[in-house]
C-alpha positions as semicolon CSV with decimal commas, in nm:
position;residue;x (nm);y (nm);z (nm)
1;X;-1,664;5,857;-4,407
2;X;-1,733;5,471;-4,367
3;X;-1,876;5,249;-4,632
4;X;-2,265;5,236;-4,601
5;X;-2,391;4,888;-4,495
6;X;-2,673;4,703;-4,672
7;X;-2,986;4,617;-4,468
8;X;-2,886;4,256;-4,456
9;X;-2,540;4,336;-4,327
10;X;-2,692;4,560;-4,054
11;X;-2,930;4,274;-3,948
12;X;-2,620;4,025;-3,938
13;X;-2,406;4,283;-3,740
14;X;-2,695;4,308;-3,487
15;X;-2,743;3,935;-3,449
16;X;-2,354;3,909;-3,396
17;X;-2,386;4,165;-3,124
18;X;-2,679;3,976;-2,956
19;X;-2,481;3,656;-2,973
20;X;-2,176;3,810;-2,821
21;X;-2,385;3,951;-2,523
22;X;-2,543;3,623;-2,474
23;X;-2,225;3,435;-2,476
24;X;-2,087;3,680;-2,212
25;X;-2,400;3,648;-1,989
26;X;-2,388;3,255;-2,030
27;X;-2,017;3,253;-1,951
28;X;-2,064;3,452;-1,644
29;X;-2,331;3,221;-1,529
30;X;-2,111;2,916;-1,558
31;X;-1,839;3,092;-1,386
32;X;-2,079;3,194;-1,102
33;X;-2,203;2,834;-1,073
34;X;-1,844;2,708;-1,055
35;X;-1,737;2,952;-0,779
36;X;-2,058;2,890;-0,587
37;X;-1,991;2,531;-0,588
38;X;-1,629;2,557;-0,476
39;X;-1,718;2,740;-0,161
40;X;-1,613;2,531;0,141
41;X;-1,848;2,402;0,385
42;X;-2,242;2,415;0,433
43;X;-2,447;2,688;0,567
44;X;-2,690;2,451;0,727
45;X;-2,565;2,254;1,046
46;X;-2,586;1,866;0,954
47;X;-2,714;1,803;1,310
48;X;-3,017;2,011;1,287
49;X;-3,123;1,938;0,924
50;X;-2,924;1,631;0,799
51;X;-3,125;1,604;0,464
52;X;-3,108;1,976;0,388
53;X;-2,736;1,971;0,468
54;X;-2,688;1,675;0,235
55;X;-2,893;1,844;-0,042
56;X;-2,692;2,163;-0,001
57;X;-2,364;1,940;-0,060
58;X;-2,517;1,769;-0,353
59;X;-2,618;2,103;-0,502
60;X;-2,285;2,264;-0,468
61;X;-2,123;1,975;-0,633
62;X;-2,382;1,998;-0,908
63;X;-2,302;2,362;-0,950
64;X;-1,933;2,323;-0,966
65;X;-1,982;2,048;-1,226
66;X;-2,199;2,256;-1,450
67;X;-1,973;2,558;-1,403
68;X;-1,660;2,357;-1,502
69;X;-1,858;2,193;-1,795
70;X;-1,951;2,541;-1,930
71;X;-1,606;2,678;-1,902
72;X;-1,444;2,393;-2,083
73;X;-1,706;2,429;-2,360
74;X;-1,633;2,795;-2,398
75;X;-1,249;2,742;-2,399
76;X;-1,286;2,473;-2,663
77;X;-1,537;2,686;-2,867
78;X;-1,301;2,983;-2,872
79;X;-1,004;2,743;-2,973
80;X;-1,223;2,600;-3,265
81;X;-1,332;2,946;-3,383
82;X;-0,961;3,086;-3,363
83;X;-0,864;2,771;-3,595
84;X;-1,137;2,835;-3,840
85;X;-1,042;3,206;-3,877
86;X;-0,677;3,122;-3,918
87;X;-0,739;2,886;-4,207
């Protein structure tokens, strides 16, 4: 049978699971933003709504930027965690 955990250890493990789930959800959000930003073309015809078409283009660029930023953050974060665990 396993070793019995103390109350503070149980809380710490629970918080670690919450952090893990949040990291997964946030990472999924960044990947989704990046993919939506990479989709080609617009869904709004420029001749019918020029401002709306431009807003969609700018929005897609912003989503791609934020998604790429988030991916870079999580890659570097994992690298730093790995280095810390190795030392």
